[in-house]
N, CA and C atoms of all chains as a GROMACS GRO file, in nm:
protein
  624
    1UNK      N    1   0.078  -0.130   0.035
    1UNK     CA    2   0.022   0.020   0.011
    1UNK      C    3   0.074   0.145  -0.002
    2UNK      N    4   0.082   0.211  -0.105
    2UNK     CA    5   0.107   0.370  -0.083
    2UNK      C    6   0.160   0.454   0.038
    3UNK      N    7   0.264   0.482   0.065
    3UNK     CA    8   0.221   0.572   0.174
    3UNK      C    9   0.096   0.687   0.231
    4UNK      N   10   0.089   0.790   0.075
    4UNK     CA   11  -0.069   0.782   0.085
    4UNK      C   12  -0.240   0.706   0.159
    5UNK      N   13  -0.193   0.625   0.103
    5UNK     CA   14  -0.289   0.499   0.115
    5UNK      C   15  -0.305   0.514   0.278
    6UNK      N   16  -0.209   0.478   0.318
    6UNK     CA   17  -0.235   0.466   0.478
    6UNK      C   18  -0.236   0.506   0.568
    7UNK      N   19  -0.212   0.645   0.510
    7UNK     CA   20  -0.178   0.757   0.617
    7UNK      C   21  -0.385   0.732   0.596
    8UNK      N   22  -0.472   0.759   0.485
    8UNK     CA   23  -0.581   0.815   0.491
    8UNK      C   24  -0.636   0.668   0.566
    9UNK      N   25  -0.585   0.603   0.542
    9UNK     CA   26  -0.662   0.449   0.623
    9UNK      C   27  -0.662   0.467   0.766
   10UNK      N   28  -0.515   0.540   0.810
   10UNK     CA   29  -0.526   0.570   0.972
   10UNK      C   30  -0.633   0.627   0.965
   11UNK      N   31  -0.639   0.738   0.926
   11UNK     CA   32  -0.746   0.929   0.926
   11UNK      C   33  -0.845   0.811   0.928
   12UNK      N   34  -0.909   0.727   0.844
   12UNK     CA   35  -1.064   0.704   0.837
   12UNK      C   36  -1.061   0.536   0.983
   13UNK      N   37  -0.934   0.528   1.001
   13UNK     CA   38  -1.035   0.357   1.056
   13UNK      C   39  -1.009   0.420   1.186
   14UNK      N   40  -0.873   0.537   1.298
   14UNK     CA   41  -0.868   0.573   1.415
   14UNK      C   42  -0.989   0.664   1.469
   15UNK      N   43  -1.022   0.651   1.620
   15UNK     CA   44  -1.103   0.710   1.632
   15UNK      C   45  -1.014   0.834   1.618
   16UNK      N   46  -0.907   0.871   1.738
   16UNK     CA   47  -0.832   1.010   1.740
   16UNK      C   48  -0.742   1.019   1.640
   17UNK      N   49  -0.642   1.058   1.563
   17UNK     CA   50  -0.502   1.064   1.534
   17UNK      C   51  -0.462   1.197   1.548
   18UNK      N   52  -0.355   1.189   1.608
   18UNK     CA   53  -0.221   1.328   1.621
   18UNK      C   54  -0.135   1.255   1.545
   19UNK      N   55  -0.143   1.341   1.434
   19UNK     CA   56  -0.006   1.354   1.342
   19UNK      C   57   0.082   1.399   1.429
   20UNK      N   58   0.217   1.387   1.464
   20UNK     CA   59   0.315   1.500   1.580
   20UNK      C   60   0.446   1.483   1.557
   21UNK      N   61   0.547   1.582   1.553
   21UNK     CA   62   0.669   1.505   1.626
   21UNK      C   63   0.756   1.476   1.725
   22UNK      N   64   0.773   1.308   1.683
   22UNK     CA   65   0.761   1.270   1.816
   22UNK      C   66   0.670   1.210   1.860
   23UNK      N   67   0.722   1.146   1.989
   23UNK     CA   68   0.631   1.055   2.012
   23UNK      C   69   0.597   1.111   2.128
   24UNK      N   70   0.459   1.049   2.172
   24UNK     CA   71   0.372   1.002   2.344
   24UNK      C   72   0.480   1.055   2.468
   25UNK      N   73   0.604   0.954   2.411
   25UNK     CA   74   0.660   0.929   2.538
   25UNK      C   75   0.794   1.028   2.510
   26UNK      N   76   0.837   1.084   2.396
   26UNK     CA   77   0.911   1.167   2.377
   26UNK      C   78   0.868   1.271   2.258
   27UNK      N   79   0.845   1.368   2.358
   27UNK     CA   80   0.776   1.453   2.221
   27UNK      C   81   0.866   1.500   2.215
   28UNK      N   82   0.914   1.613   2.039
   28UNK     CA   83   1.051   1.642   1.987
   28UNK      C   84   0.927   1.833   1.948
   29UNK      N   85   0.857   1.857   1.983
   29UNK     CA   86   0.814   1.976   1.951
   29UNK      C   87   0.733   2.061   2.010
   30UNK      N   88   0.719   2.196   2.066
   30UNK     CA   89   0.626   2.198   2.142
   30UNK      C   90   0.467   2.222   2.077
   31UNK      N   91   0.474   2.295   2.003
   31UNK     CA   92   0.292   2.237   1.904
   31UNK      C   93   0.266   2.113   1.929
   32UNK      N   94   0.323   1.990   1.953
   32UNK     CA   95   0.325   1.902   1.907
   32UNK      C   96   0.197   1.834   2.060
   33UNK      N   97   0.338   1.907   2.189
   33UNK     CA   98   0.320   1.865   2.302
   33UNK      C   99   0.212   1.976   2.306
   34UNK      N  100   0.154   2.067   2.280
   34UNK     CA  101   0.039   2.121   2.291
   34UNK      C  102  -0.125   2.040   2.321
   35UNK      N  103  -0.084   2.034   2.199
   35UNK     CA  104  -0.170   1.968   2.109
   35UNK      C  105  -0.198   1.850   2.196
   36UNK      N  106  -0.103   1.702   2.261
   36UNK     CA  107  -0.138   1.598   2.259
   36UNK      C  108  -0.154   1.676   2.438
   37UNK      N  109  -0.117   1.744   2.479
   37UNK     CA  110  -0.169   1.749   2.623
   37UNK      C  111  -0.294   1.841   2.597
   38UNK      N  112  -0.403   1.875   2.510
   38UNK     CA  113  -0.470   1.895   2.521
   38UNK      C  114  -0.638   1.789   2.501
   39UNK      N  115  -0.572   1.668   2.489
   39UNK     CA  116  -0.636   1.590   2.428
   39UNK      C  117  -0.648   1.523   2.524
   40UNK      N  118  -0.499   1.499   2.580
   40UNK     CA  119  -0.462   1.412   2.792
   40UNK      C  120  -0.597   1.476   2.869
   41UNK      N  121  -0.569   1.641   2.826
   41UNK     CA  122  -0.657   1.741   2.966
   41UNK      C  123  -0.827   1.649   2.989
   42UNK      N  124  -0.885   1.631   2.868
   42UNK     CA  125  -1.020   1.600   2.798
   42UNK      C  126  -0.979   1.419   2.809
   43UNK      N  127  -0.918   1.365   2.877
   43UNK     CA  128  -0.908   1.223   2.795
   43UNK      C  129  -0.918   1.093   2.732
   44UNK      N  130  -0.886   1.247   2.589
   44UNK     CA  131  -0.943   1.124   2.487
   44UNK      C  132  -0.824   0.992   2.455
   45UNK      N  133  -0.879   0.911   2.394
   45UNK     CA  134  -0.768   0.812   2.339
   45UNK      C  135  -0.754   0.857   2.185
   46UNK      N  136  -0.599   0.862   2.230
   46UNK     CA  137  -0.549   0.905   2.095
   46UNK      C  138  -0.433   0.818   1.976
   47UNK      N  139  -0.441   0.797   1.917
   47UNK     CA  140  -0.366   0.681   1.806
   47UNK      C  141  -0.228   0.824   1.743
   48UNK      N  142  -0.100   0.806   1.797
   48UNK     CA  143  -0.036   0.915   1.720
   48UNK      C  144   0.091   0.830   1.620
   49UNK      N  145   0.092   0.937   1.549
   49UNK     CA  146   0.151   0.889   1.443
   49UNK      C  147   0.300   1.045   1.462
   50UNK      N  148   0.398   0.929   1.410
   50UNK     CA  149   0.522   1.028   1.458
   50UNK      C  150   0.550   1.064   1.309
   51UNK      N  151   0.560   1.157   1.257
   51UNK     CA  152   0.620   1.202   1.109
   51UNK      C  153   0.751   1.270   1.050
   52UNK      N  154   0.828   1.216   1.166
   52UNK     CA  155   0.966   1.291   1.182
   52UNK      C  156   1.038   1.160   1.082
   53UNK      N  157   1.020   1.018   1.092
   53UNK     CA  158   1.091   0.936   1.046
   53UNK      C  159   1.116   0.910   0.896
   54UNK      N  160   1.025   1.022   0.806
   54UNK     CA  161   0.977   0.995   0.692
   54UNK      C  162   0.925   1.148   0.618
   55UNK      N  163   1.010   1.208   0.608
   55UNK     CA  164   0.964   1.364   0.527
   55UNK      C  165   0.816   1.382   0.443
   56UNK      N  166   0.832   1.256   0.372
   56UNK     CA  167   0.734   1.200   0.282
   56UNK      C  168   0.583   1.202   0.387
   57UNK      N  169   0.612   1.170   0.450
   57UNK     CA  170   0.485   1.108   0.537
   57UNK      C  171   0.390   1.287   0.550
   58UNK      N  172   0.495   1.371   0.594
   58UNK     CA  173   0.455   1.502   0.611
   58UNK      C  174   0.384   1.551   0.436
   59UNK      N  175   0.446   1.522   0.345
   59UNK     CA  176   0.398   1.598   0.230
   59UNK      C  177   0.312   1.514   0.180
   60UNK      N  178   0.310   1.412   0.187
   60UNK     CA  179   0.130   1.348   0.196
   60UNK      C  180   0.054   1.417   0.262
   61UNK      N  181   0.016   1.383   0.398
   61UNK     CA  182  -0.051   1.444   0.458
   61UNK      C  183  -0.101   1.586   0.450
   62UNK      N  184  -0.019   1.651   0.436
   62UNK     CA  185  -0.046   1.786   0.416
   62UNK      C  186  -0.124   1.793   0.298
   63UNK      N  187  -0.150   1.746   0.160
   63UNK     CA  188  -0.166   1.713   0.090
   63UNK      C  189  -0.330   1.699   0.068
   64UNK      N  190  -0.246   1.566   0.172
   64UNK     CA  191  -0.427   1.479   0.175
   64UNK      C  192  -0.562   1.657   0.263
   65UNK      N  193  -0.496   1.684   0.396
   65UNK     CA  194  -0.563   1.765   0.504
   65UNK      C  195  -0.555   1.860   0.427
   66UNK      N  196  -0.496   1.920   0.330
   66UNK     CA  197  -0.499   2.059   0.340
   66UNK      C  198  -0.490   2.196   0.442
   67UNK      N  199  -0.348   2.143   0.517
   67UNK     CA  200  -0.345   2.217   0.637
   67UNK      C  201  -0.180   2.239   0.601
   68UNK      N  202  -0.138   2.320   0.641
   68UNK     CA  203   0.030   2.306   0.638
   68UNK      C  204   0.120   2.241   0.700
   69UNK      N  205   0.092   2.254   0.838
   69UNK     CA  206   0.195   2.268   0.941
   69UNK      C  207   0.141   2.106   1.040
   70UNK      N  208   0.238   2.066   1.122
   70UNK     CA  209   0.263   1.947   1.205
   70UNK      C  210   0.234   2.021   1.375
   71UNK      N  211   0.125   2.017   1.436
   71UNK     CA  212   0.030   1.875   1.446
   71UNK      C  213  -0.091   1.873   1.376
   72UNK      N  214  -0.117   1.790   1.301
   72UNK     CA  215  -0.276   1.778   1.291
   72UNK      C  216  -0.357   1.691   1.388
   73UNK      N  217  -0.451   1.760   1.432
   73UNK     CA  218  -0.548   1.628   1.550
   73UNK      C  219  -0.700   1.583   1.424
   74UNK      N  220  -0.747   1.466   1.425
   74UNK     CA  221  -0.801   1.409   1.275
   74UNK      C  222  -0.936   1.294   1.430
   75UNK      N  223  -1.016   1.345   1.420
   75UNK     CA  224  -1.089   1.251   1.479
   75UNK      C  225  -1.221   1.194   1.386
   76UNK      N  226  -1.193   1.055   1.395
   76UNK     CA  227  -1.301   0.984   1.285
   76UNK      C  228  -1.295   1.050   1.150
   77UNK      N  229  -1.199   1.051   1.136
   77UNK     CA  230  -1.199   1.115   0.924
   77UNK      C  231  -1.154   1.265   0.985
   78UNK      N  232  -1.238   1.339   1.013
   78UNK     CA  233  -1.244   1.514   1.024
   78UNK      C  234  -1.142   1.540   1.124
   79UNK      N  235  -1.074   1.650   1.006
   79UNK     CA  236  -0.903   1.729   1.059
   79UNK      C  237  -1.034   1.806   1.153
   80UNK      N  238  -0.960   1.821   1.266
   80UNK     CA  239  -1.004   1.930   1.427
   80UNK      C  240  -0.917   2.066   1.346
   81UNK      N  241  -0.805   2.040   1.358
   81UNK     CA  242  -0.716   2.148   1.340
   81UNK      C  243  -0.562   2.105   1.438
   82UNK      N  244  -0.464   2.226   1.440
   82UNK     CA  245  -0.354   2.204   1.510
   82UNK      C  246  -0.357   2.229   1.665
   83UNK      N  247  -0.238   2.231   1.664
   83UNK     CA  248  -0.249   2.293   1.850
   83UNK      C  249  -0.366   2.376   1.902
   84UNK      N  250  -0.367   2.507   1.792
   84UNK     CA  251  -0.417   2.590   1.856
   84UNK      C  252  -0.589   2.613   1.852
   85UNK      N  253  -0.588   2.500   1.796
   85UNK     CA  254  -0.760   2.506   1.775
   85UNK      C  255  -0.789   2.424   1.899
   86UNK      N  256  -0.706   2.268   1.912
   86UNK     CA  257  -0.718   2.154   1.988
   86UNK      C  258  -0.742   2.226   2.159
   87UNK      N  259  -0.645   2.311   2.140
   87UNK     CA  260  -0.630   2.343   2.258
   87UNK      C  261  -0.743   2.501   2.305
   88UNK      N  262  -0.760   2.565   2.192
   88UNK     CA  263  -0.906   2.646   2.243
   88UNK      C  264  -1.020   2.540   2.252
   89UNK      N  265  -1.066   2.430   2.185
   89UNK     CA  266  -1.132   2.320   2.199
   89UNK      C  267  -1.146   2.295   2.303
   90UNK      N  268  -1.048   2.218   2.342
   90UNK     CA  269  -1.071   2.190   2.542
   90UNK      C  270  -1.030   2.264   2.581
   91UNK      N  271  -0.988   2.401   2.598
   91UNK     CA  272  -1.078   2.464   2.719
   91UNK      C  273  -1.203   2.506   2.664
   92UNK      N  274  -1.262   2.511   2.609
   92UNK     CA  275  -1.396   2.559   2.597
   92UNK      C  276  -1.513   2.452   2.648
   93UNK      N  277  -1.453   2.349   2.585
   93UNK     CA  278  -1.544   2.214   2.630
   93UNK      C  279  -1.614   2.125   2.559
   94UNK      N  280  -1.532   2.199   2.423
   94UNK     CA  281  -1.662   2.153   2.289
   94UNK      C  282  -1.549   2.039   2.210
   95UNK      N  283  -1.409   2.017   2.240
   95UNK     CA  284  -1.355   1.912   2.233
   95UNK      C  285  -1.451   1.748   2.264
   96UNK      N  286  -1.467   1.812   2.422
   96UNK     CA  287  -1.554   1.671   2.447
   96UNK      C  288  -1.690   1.669   2.357
   97UNK      N  289  -1.759   1.756   2.329
   97UNK     CA  290  -1.861   1.698   2.252
   97UNK      C  291  -1.836   1.668   2.157
   98UNK      N  292  -1.778   1.713   2.096
   98UNK     CA  293  -1.690   1.673   1.956
   98UNK      C  294  -1.680   1.508   1.920
   99UNK      N  295  -1.603   1.462   2.070
   99UNK     CA  296  -1.562   1.354   2.086
   99UNK      C  297  -1.745   1.252   2.108
  100UNK      N  298  -1.793   1.384   2.196
  100UNK     CA  299  -1.926   1.248   2.208
  100UNK      C  300  -1.966   1.222   2.133
  101UNK      N  301  -1.996   1.348   2.006
  101UNK     CA  302  -2.042   1.334   1.897
  101UNK      C  303  -2.021   1.263   1.788
  102UNK      N  304  -1.916   1.256   1.809
  102UNK     CA  305  -1.804   1.137   1.656
  102UNK      C  306  -1.795   0.984   1.740
  103UNK      N  307  -1.799   0.929   1.863
  103UNK     CA  308  -1.743   0.864   1.873
  103UNK      C  309  -1.848   0.815   2.029
  104UNK      N  310  -1.971   0.884   2.055
  104UNK     CA  311  -2.081   0.823   2.114
  104UNK      C  312  -2.015   0.839   2.231
  105UNK      N  313  -2.064   0.818   2.348
  105UNK     CA  314  -1.976   0.853   2.481
  105UNK      C  315  -1.894   0.787   2.603
  106UNK      N  316  -1.928   0.629   2.463
  106UNK     CA  317  -1.783   0.512   2.549
  106UNK      C  318  -1.650   0.544   2.517
  107UNK      N  319  -1.591   0.666   2.443
  107UNK     CA  320  -1.437   0.701   2.508
  107UNK      C  321  -1.409   0.752   2.636
  108UNK      N  322  -1.505   0.805   2.674
  108UNK     CA  323  -1.489   0.846   2.831
  108UNK      C  324  -1.487   0.776   2.897
  109UNK      N  325  -1.480   0.585   2.884
  109UNK     CA  326  -1.485   0.501   2.977
  109UNK      C  327  -1.284   0.447   2.947
  110UNK      N  328  -1.270   0.471   2.832
  110UNK     CA  329  -1.168   0.413   2.807
  110UNK      C  330  -1.008   0.467   2.831
  111UNK      N  331  -1.051   0.586   2.901
  111UNK     CA  332  -0.888   0.599   2.987
  111UNK      C  333  -0.802   0.684   2.949
  112UNK      N  334  -0.816   0.748   2.792
  112UNK     CA  335  -0.761   0.809   2.762
  112UNK      C  336  -0.612   0.690   2.727
  113UNK      N  337  -0.658   0.586   2.635
  113UNK     CA  338  -0.573   0.526   2.622
  113UNK      C  339  -0.458   0.592   2.507
  114UNK      N  340  -0.334   0.545   2.453
  114UNK     CA  341  -0.278   0.620   2.383
  114UNK      C  342  -0.162   0.502   2.270
  115UNK      N  343  -0.160   0.469   2.194
  115UNK     CA  344  -0.082   0.422   2.083
  115UNK      C  345  -0.029   0.488   1.990
  116UNK      N  346   0.057   0.392   1.932
  116UNK     CA  347   0.133   0.494   1.851
  116UNK      C  348   0.077   0.421   1.686
  117UNK      N  349   0.111   0.442   1.598
  117UNK     CA  350   0.135   0.361   1.446
  117UNK      C  351   0.235   0.441   1.389
  118UNK      N  352   0.328   0.326   1.307
  118UNK     CA  353   0.448   0.363   1.236
  118UNK      C  354   0.367   0.360   1.070
  119UNK      N  355   0.428   0.492   1.009
  119UNK     CA  356   0.395   0.418   0.871
  119UNK      C  357   0.489   0.487   0.803
  120UNK      N  358   0.640   0.423   0.824
  120UNK     CA  359   0.743   0.412   0.774
  120UNK      C  360   0.674   0.367   0.576
  121UNK      N  361   0.779   0.419   0.532
  121UNK     CA  362   0.704   0.337   0.383
  121UNK      C  363   0.789   0.233   0.320
  122UNK      N  364   0.724   0.175   0.239
  122UNK     CA  365   0.753  -0.005   0.287
  122UNK      C  366   0.637  -0.107   0.262
  123UNK      N  367   0.648  -0.190   0.286
  123UNK     CA  368   0.532  -0.289   0.260
  123UNK      C  369   0.517  -0.353   0.342
  124UNK      N  370   0.337  -0.432   0.349
  124UNK     CA  371   0.291  -0.486   0.564
  124UNK      C  372   0.270  -0.367   0.584
  125UNK      N  373   0.152  -0.419   0.708
  125UNK     CA  374   0.052  -0.298   0.756
  125UNK      C  375   0.101  -0.237   0.820
  126UNK      N  376   0.085  -0.123   0.839
  126UNK     CA  377   0.105  -0.040   0.910
  126UNK      C  378   0.101  -0.084   1.130
  127UNK      N  379   0.211  -0.076   1.168
  127UNK     CA  380   0.238  -0.097   1.344
  127UNK      C  381   0.150  -0.033   1.445
  128UNK      N  382   0.092  -0.126   1.451
  128UNK     CA  383   0.030  -0.035   1.572
  128UNK      C  384   0.103  -0.128   1.710
  129UNK      N  385   0.133  -0.026   1.837
  129UNK     CA  386   0.141  -0.089   1.982
  129UNK      C  387   0.089   0.017   2.085
  130UNK      N  388   0.060  -0.003   2.179
  130UNK     CA  389   0.004   0.080   2.286
  130UNK      C  390   0.056   0.090   2.326
  131UNK      N  391   0.134   0.230   2.391
  131UNK     CA  392   0.195   0.317   2.542
  131UNK      C  393   0.176   0.234   2.633
  132UNK      N  394   0.324   0.222   2.616
  132UNK     CA  395   0.309   0.180   2.843
  132UNK      C  396   0.218   0.260   2.892
  133UNK      N  397   1.053   4.138   1.047
  133UNK     CA  398   0.990   3.996   1.002
  133UNK      C  399   0.859   4.039   1.054
  134UNK      N  400   0.826   4.103   1.174
  134UNK     CA  401   0.700   4.140   1.241
  134UNK      C  402   0.578   4.190   1.117
  135UNK      N  403   0.656   4.304   1.063
  135UNK     CA  404   0.616   4.385   0.944
  135UNK      C  405   0.540   4.259   0.824
  136UNK      N  406   0.673   4.237   0.788
  136UNK     CA  407   0.635   4.175   0.604
  136UNK      C  408   0.510   4.087   0.703
  137UNK      N  409   0.482   4.055   0.761
  137UNK     CA  410   0.386   3.938   0.805
  137UNK      C  411   0.237   4.011   0.875
  138UNK      N  412   0.228   4.121   0.926
  138UNK     CA  413   0.174   4.268   0.927
  138UNK      C  414   0.089   4.258   0.834
  139UNK      N  415   0.215   4.296   0.688
  139UNK     CA  416   0.166   4.314   0.531
  139UNK      C  417   0.096   4.227   0.494
  140UNK      N  418   0.155   4.130   0.504
  140UNK     CA  419   0.103   3.952   0.396
  140UNK      C  420  -0.057   3.933   0.479
  141UNK      N  421  -0.090   3.992   0.612
  141UNK     CA  422  -0.214   3.967   0.638
  141UNK      C  423  -0.312   4.119   0.626
  142UNK      N  424  -0.230   4.220   0.633
  142UNK     CA  425  -0.367   4.332   0.601
  142UNK      C  426  -0.366   4.303   0.460
  143UNK      N  427  -0.321   4.274   0.388
  143UNK     CA  428  -0.345   4.217   0.221
  143UNK      C  429  -0.452   4.155   0.157
  144UNK      N  430  -0.405   4.015   0.293
  144UNK     CA  431  -0.541   3.930   0.303
  144UNK      C  432  -0.713   3.993   0.380
  145UNK      N  433  -0.666   4.029   0.514
  145UNK     CA  434  -0.777   4.086   0.573
  145UNK      C  435  -0.763   4.213   0.530
  146UNK      N  436  -0.842   4.278   0.472
  146UNK     CA  437  -0.816   4.444   0.442
  146UNK      C  438  -0.931   4.502   0.528
  147UNK      N  439  -1.008   4.378   0.563
  147UNK     CA  440  -1.116   4.458   0.655
  147UNK      C  441  -1.110   4.465   0.801
  148UNK      N  442  -0.969   4.373   0.837
  148UNK     CA  443  -0.961   4.286   0.969
  148UNK      C  444  -0.982   4.448   1.140
  149UNK      N  445  -1.030   4.369   1.206
  149UNK     CA  446  -1.045   4.499   1.308
  149UNK      C  447  -0.980   4.475   1.430
  150UNK      N  448  -0.930   4.373   1.370
  150UNK     CA  449  -0.787   4.346   1.511
  150UNK      C  450  -0.701   4.260   1.412
  151UNK      N  451  -0.558   4.274   1.403
  151UNK     CA  452  -0.458   4.246   1.332
  151UNK      C  453  -0.319   4.247   1.419
  152UNK      N  454  -0.282   4.177   1.535
  152UNK     CA  455  -0.152   4.147   1.568
  152UNK      C  456  -0.069   4.065   1.503
  153UNK      N  457   0.048   4.038   1.529
  153UNK     CA  458   0.158   4.003   1.479
  153UNK      C  459   0.305   4.028   1.653
  154UNK      N  460   0.342   3.858   1.648
  154UNK     CA  461   0.414   3.863   1.787
  154UNK      C  462   0.524   3.836   1.820
  155UNK      N  463   0.619   3.854   1.796
  155UNK     CA  464   0.750   3.756   1.806
  155UNK      C  465   0.739   3.697   1.885
  156UNK      N  466   0.756   3.580   1.963
  156UNK     CA  467   0.748   3.545   2.047
  156UNK      C  468   0.841   3.534   2.120
  157UNK      N  469   0.970   3.456   2.060
  157UNK     CA  470   1.046   3.497   2.134
  157UNK      C  471   1.195   3.564   2.101
  158UNK      N  472   1.181   3.662   2.005
  158UNK     CA  473   1.205   3.724   1.966
  158UNK      C  474   1.365   3.688   1.835
  159UNK      N  475   1.356   3.599   1.821
  159UNK     CA  476   1.417   3.532   1.693
  159UNK      C  477   1.431   3.522   1.586
  160UNK      N  478   1.203   3.596   1.560
  160UNK     CA  479   1.255   3.666   1.419
  160UNK      C  480   1.164   3.507   1.338
  161UNK      N  481   1.164   3.410   1.415
  161UNK     CA  482   1.098   3.291   1.364
  161UNK      C  483   0.978   3.229   1.439
  162UNK      N  484   0.951   3.226   1.549
  162UNK     CA  485   0.867   3.197   1.603
  162UNK      C  486   0.768   3.266   1.701
  163UNK      N  487   0.622   3.309   1.588
  163UNK     CA  488   0.493   3.432   1.584
  163UNK      C  489   0.419   3.376   1.632
  164UNK      N  490   0.347   3.446   1.669
  164UNK     CA  491   0.184   3.413   1.734
  164UNK      C  492   0.065   3.546   1.673
  165UNK      N  493  -0.018   3.499   1.560
  165UNK     CA  494  -0.095   3.600   1.487
  165UNK      C  495  -0.235   3.551   1.540
  166UNK      N  496  -0.306   3.737   1.539
  166UNK     CA  497  -0.408   3.767   1.623
  166UNK      C  498  -0.486   3.804   1.485
  167UNK      N  499  -0.543   3.768   1.405
  167UNK     CA  500  -0.670   3.819   1.325
  167UNK      C  501  -0.824   3.823   1.394
  168UNK      N  502  -0.913   3.926   1.328
  168UNK     CA  503  -1.027   3.954   1.368
  168UNK      C  504  -1.067   3.980   1.270
  169UNK      N  505  -1.172   3.955   1.151
  169UNK     CA  506  -1.203   3.975   1.037
  169UNK      C  507  -1.308   3.905   0.961
  170UNK      N  508  -1.433   4.028   0.906
  170UNK     CA  509  -1.560   3.998   0.877
  170UNK      C  510  -1.533   3.865   0.771
  171UNK      N  511  -1.404   3.861   0.690
  171UNK     CA  512  -1.432   3.768   0.622
  171UNK      C  513  -1.431   3.601   0.693
  172UNK      N  514  -1.332   3.622   0.812
  172UNK     CA  515  -1.335   3.504   0.895
  172UNK      C  516  -1.489   3.438   0.924
  173UNK      N  517  -1.579   3.522   0.932
  173UNK     CA  518  -1.702   3.494   0.998
  173UNK      C  519  -1.797   3.358   0.921
  174UNK      N  520  -1.889   3.318   1.031
  174UNK     CA  521  -1.910   3.157   0.957
  174UNK      C  522  -1.840   3.095   0.921
  175UNK      N  523  -1.741   3.110   0.974
  175UNK     CA  524  -1.609   2.982   0.883
  175UNK      C  525  -1.568   2.863   1.006
  176UNK      N  526  -1.536   2.746   0.972
  176UNK     CA  527  -1.482   2.727   1.075
  176UNK      C  528  -1.384   2.703   1.127
  177UNK      N  529  -1.314   2.673   1.229
  177UNK     CA  530  -1.158   2.718   1.272
  177UNK      C  531  -1.082   2.694   1.169
  178UNK      N  532  -1.141   2.578   1.157
  178UNK     CA  533  -0.986   2.494   1.044
  178UNK      C  534  -1.013   2.602   0.908
  179UNK      N  535  -1.097   2.586   0.871
  179UNK     CA  536  -1.090   2.706   0.759
  179UNK      C  537  -1.036   2.877   0.753
  180UNK      N  538  -1.102   2.919   0.911
  180UNK     CA  539  -1.002   3.040   0.927
  180UNK      C  540  -0.896   3.003   0.942
  181UNK      N  541  -0.862   2.944   0.971
  181UNK     CA  542  -0.629   2.881   1.002
  181UNK      C  543  -0.612   2.905   0.876
  182UNK      N  544  -0.698   2.820   0.769
  182UNK     CA  545  -0.661   2.780   0.654
  182UNK      C  546  -0.588   2.946   0.621
  183UNK      N  547  -0.699   3.000   0.593
  183UNK     CA  548  -0.700   3.169   0.499
  183UNK      C  549  -0.564   3.222   0.546
  184UNK      N  550  -0.540   3.202   0.699
  184UNK     CA  551  -0.394   3.248   0.782
  184UNK      C  552  -0.293   3.153   0.713
  185UNK      N  553  -0.296   3.034   0.713
  185UNK     CA  554  -0.202   2.983   0.674
  185UNK      C  555  -0.159   3.006   0.521
  186UNK      N  556  -0.248   3.052   0.420
  186UNK     CA  557  -0.269   3.111   0.285
  186UNK      C  558  -0.241   3.248   0.262
  187UNK      N  559  -0.258   3.318   0.337
  187UNK     CA  560  -0.154   3.467   0.320
  187UNK      C  561  -0.059   3.434   0.353
  188UNK      N  562   0.023   3.347   0.480
  188UNK     CA  563   0.154   3.376   0.523
  188UNK      C  564   0.207   3.240   0.461
  189UNK      N  565   0.152   3.184   0.337
  189UNK     CA  566   0.205   3.069   0.239
  189UNK      C  567   0.354   3.128   0.194
  190UNK      N  568   0.409   3.228   0.188
  190UNK     CA  569   0.538   3.216   0.162
  190UNK      C  570   0.601   3.223   0.234
  191UNK      N  571   0.650   3.274   0.347
  191UNK     CA  572   0.740   3.300   0.465
  191UNK      C  573   0.714   3.142   0.523
  192UNK      N  574   0.618   3.051   0.536
  192UNK     CA  575   0.575   2.936   0.630
  192UNK      C  576   0.642   2.841   0.543
  193UNK      N  577   0.659   2.853   0.353
  193UNK     CA  578   0.754   2.784   0.245
  193UNK      C  579   0.858   2.768   0.258
  194UNK      N  580   0.897   2.872   0.297
  194UNK     CA  581   1.076   2.940   0.283
  194UNK      C  582   1.158   2.938   0.408
  195UNK      N  583   1.049   2.906   0.520
  195UNK     CA  584   1.121   2.834   0.665
  195UNK      C  585   1.165   2.938   0.744
  196UNK      N  586   1.097   3.069   0.636
  196UNK     CA  587   1.069   3.244   0.769
  196UNK      C  588   0.992   3.181   0.900
  197UNK      N  589   0.929   3.128   0.883
  197UNK     CA  590   0.848   3.147   1.033
  197UNK      C  591   0.844   2.959   0.990
  198UNK      N  592   0.911   3.012   1.163
  198UNK     CA  593   0.944   2.839   1.240
  198UNK      C  594   0.846   2.767   1.270
  199UNK      N  595   0.747   2.847   1.372
  199UNK     CA  596   0.632   2.801   1.404
  199UNK      C  597   0.535   2.935   1.450
  200UNK      N  598   0.433   2.884   1.429
  200UNK     CA  599   0.268   2.965   1.435
  200UNK      C  600   0.206   2.931   1.510
  201UNK      N  601   0.175   3.041   1.559
  201UNK     CA  602   0.060   3.029   1.657
  201UNK      C  603  -0.034   3.112   1.609
  202UNK      N  604  -0.215   3.107   1.602
  202UNK     CA  605  -0.295   3.167   1.528
  202UNK      C  606  -0.399   3.187   1.621
  203UNK      N  607  -0.486   3.308   1.603
  203UNK     CA  608  -0.574   3.314   1.719
  203UNK      C  609  -0.692   3.359   1.596
  204UNK      N  610  -0.805   3.360   1.559
  204UNK     CA  611  -0.891   3.350   1.476
  204UNK      C  612  -1.063   3.390   1.558
  205UNK      N  613  -1.092   3.472   1.532
  205UNK     CA  614  -1.233   3.548   1.503
  205UNK      C  615  -1.290   3.541   1.420
  206UNK      N  616  -1.446   3.578   1.344
  206UNK     CA  617  -1.463   3.629   1.288
  206UNK      C  618  -1.569   3.767   1.304
  207UNK      N  619  -1.628   3.814   1.249
  207UNK     CA  620  -1.679   3.940   1.291
  207UNK      C  621  -1.607   4.082   1.266
  208UNK      N  622  -1.700   4.205   1.274
  208UNK     CA  623  -1.622   4.328   1.263
  208UNK      C  624  -1.566   4.414   1.391
   0.00000   0.00000   0.00000
């Protein structure tokens, strides 16, 4: 599967996707940290994708999303925004409403589980692993 | 550099009632911009920010802007 299709598949199949610089355990950018903190503040489940291993991830993602910067947060396939928007929506309570609307209220009982997907170019399916 | 960014934003949002560019670190590459404009009214936050990104496409693409924070509001 081409990288572009893998990115799209991840966006479409995961509840909440955070494209970020680094990983939840080791965030390598202030804006990625702000987006992750906002998602954690509301207890959202997070599937994180590190864009740093391959510059093509970022290029393909921005072409798909029409959004030039990292981080990018998607809920059920829809671009919610970057760090500023996600932070603002978390503070106003709208992020919880958006998650309720998109996921039903079951997400609130999932304890903010975090996992990562690796999207490096090559064959085989995307790798999923739970963040300890 | 803040002046150039202000000019680009002013050109994109001539009706802006609030338009500010702050160099957050003093290093000339981390910026916070605030735009309030009727052009943003009725748009989602994502589309509001896209218009700001469009206005600043050149300094974003050439690396002048390393980090950008955006705050937008619709209305006059």
